[in-house]
C-alpha positions as a printed Julia matrix, in Angstrom:
79×3 Matrix{Float64}:
  0.0    0.0     0.0
  2.79   2.41    0.87
  4.51   1.78   -2.47
  1.31   2.69   -4.32
  1.06   5.96   -2.39
  4.67   6.83   -3.18
  4.05   5.99   -6.83
  1.0    8.28   -6.88
  2.98  11.08   -5.26
  5.73  10.72   -7.86
  3.18  10.71  -10.68
  1.46  13.79   -9.25
  4.8   15.6    -9.01
  5.61  14.65  -12.6
  2.3   16.08  -13.81
  2.92  19.32  -11.9
  6.43  19.59  -13.34
  5.12  18.96  -16.85
  2.53  21.71  -16.44
  5.19  24.13  -15.21
  7.38  23.22  -18.18
  4.5   23.88  -20.58
  3.9   27.28  -18.99
  7.6   28.11  -19.23
  7.69  27.1   -22.88
  4.62  29.23  -23.63
  6.26  32.19  -21.9
  9.43  31.63  -23.93
  7.48  31.49  -27.19
  5.6   34.68  -26.31
  8.87  36.47  -25.5
 10.4   35.34  -28.79
  7.32  36.48  -30.71
  7.43  39.89  -29.03
 11.12  40.23  -29.85
 10.6   39.26  -33.48
  7.65  41.65  -33.81
  9.84  44.44  -32.45
 12.61  43.56  -34.92
 10.17  43.55  -37.84
  8.77  46.89  -36.69
 12.26  48.42  -36.53
 13.12  47.09  -39.98
  9.87  48.45  -41.42
 10.56  51.85  -39.86
 14.09  51.87  -41.26
 12.73  50.99  -44.7
 10.1   53.72  -44.48
 12.75  56.23  -43.46
 14.93  55.22  -46.4
 12.03  55.48  -48.83
 11.07  58.88  -47.43
 14.67  60.08  -47.74
 14.82  59.15  -51.4
 11.41  60.65  -52.15
 12.42  64.12  -50.94
 12.61  66.44  -53.89
 16.08  67.92  -54.23
 16.47  71.24  -55.95
 18.95  71.25  -58.8
 20.64  74.1   -60.68
 17.9   73.77  -63.31
 15.4   74.89  -60.66
 17.17  78.25  -60.56
 17.5   78.78  -64.29
 20.68  79.27  -66.29
 22.18  81.78  -63.88
 23.19  79.02  -61.48
 23.35  79.27  -57.71
 23.69  82.61  -56.05
 22.22  84.06  -52.88
 19.54  86.1   -54.67
 18.24  83.11  -56.63
 18.26  80.81  -53.63
 16.48  83.17  -51.25
 13.95  84.41  -53.78
 13.07  80.83  -54.65
 12.45  79.97  -50.99
  9.94  82.76  -50.42
């Protein structure tokens, strides 16, 4: 009878340990998913910044006519 009780106690402890392990694994997976989501978000932001940078319209000498760059042309164009 005592051996059966010890066996049941061991089995109960094994079940409890298995449940704790499952919870730990779920926590690990959630942490990894959060990390990966953060990485993807950072990469998307970096890509958006790059695309925005290259979409900015840069003024060229043609924007100021044949006279080229000088202070009068630059400041009058900005107003």
